[in-house]
N, C-alpha and C positions, 0 to 999 in steps of 0.2 A: 253384728257388731254389738258389743255391750257398752252401755254408757259408762263414763268415768266413775260415777258414783257407785255403780254396781260392782265394778272391779275393786274399788276402794273398800267397800263394805264386805265383800266376799273374801278378799285376800289380804288386804293391808290392815284393816282394823283388827282382825284376829291376831295378826303378827305383832302389832303394837301392844295389844293386851298381853300376849305371851311374854314379850320382853319386860313389860311393866310388872307382871306377876312374878317373874323370876327375880327381877331387880328388887322388888319390895320384900320378897322372902329372903333372898340371899344377902343383900346389902343392908336392909333395914330391919331384918329379923322379924318381919310380920308373919303371922300364921296364915294358913289358907283362908280361914274365916275372916280375918282382918282384911286381907286382900280382896276377898269377895265383897265385903262391906264397902271398901274404898272404891271399887270399880263397878259396883252395882250388879254383881254376878252371883251365881250360885257357887258354893264351895266346890261342887263337882266340876263346874266349868274351869275354875282356877286350877284344879288338879290336872285337868286335861291340857291346859296351857303350860303348866310347869313341866309336865311329863312329855311335852312336845307332841301330843296327839292332836293338838289344834294349833294353828298359827305358826307351824315350824317351817313351812315350805318357802317363806319369804325371807331373804337375807337383806339386811339393811347395811348401808355404809356406816363407817365408824362415826361420822358426823351425825347421822340420823340416830344411831344408838345413843350418842351423847345427849341429844335432845330428849329422847325417851327417858334416859337416866335423870335428867333435870326434872322432868315431869314427875317421875317416881319420888324424887326427893321432896318436891312440893306436896305430893299426896301424903307422904309419910310424916312430914313435919309441919305443914302449914294449916291443916284443917280447912281445905278448900270447900267452898259452897258447891252445890250441884252445878250451878251456872258457871262457876269458875272452872270446874272439872271439864265441862263440855267445851268451854273456850280453849283450854289447854289441849284437849284431845284434837280439836279442830286445827290448832296451831301445829301440832305434830303431823297431822294428816297433810296439811299444806306444805310442810317441810319435806315430807316424802315426795309429794308431787314435784316440788321445785328441785329436789335433789337429782332428778333424772331417772329415778326408779321406774316410774310409770312409763316413760318413753322407751326404756330398754325392754320392759316386760310386756307392754301393750302399746306398741308404736302407732296403732291405728286410732287411738283415742287422744284427746287433748286435755288440757287443764280443765278441771271441774268449773263449770260456769256458775255454780252456786257459791263456791268459795271466793271467786274473784281473784285475779292475779295481784292486785295492788292493795291489799288490806293492811 
């Protein structure tokens, strides 16, 4: 059995990054380098996310995609600090967990004990 955090890091985080990268490039007209800088990634990693070579195997609900789009908007327009970026990424991750994605795709695991259910 894999712990919740391992599933989230291996499968969900890359999928969130992929949606963020595509949203930032398509809707906010950011370059790959700008997206890389915003997300703390290499330009090559952004290229793989955008071309769906990474993070494409997870499909999110429309509600989750909307949360990711809101995060992308904040990244593109608000000049978030590194701490604020981490906080927003954690909020999106919690949203994914609460949306039921985790239970449908890995029913043997529970909600992440590090995140806490009632933050």
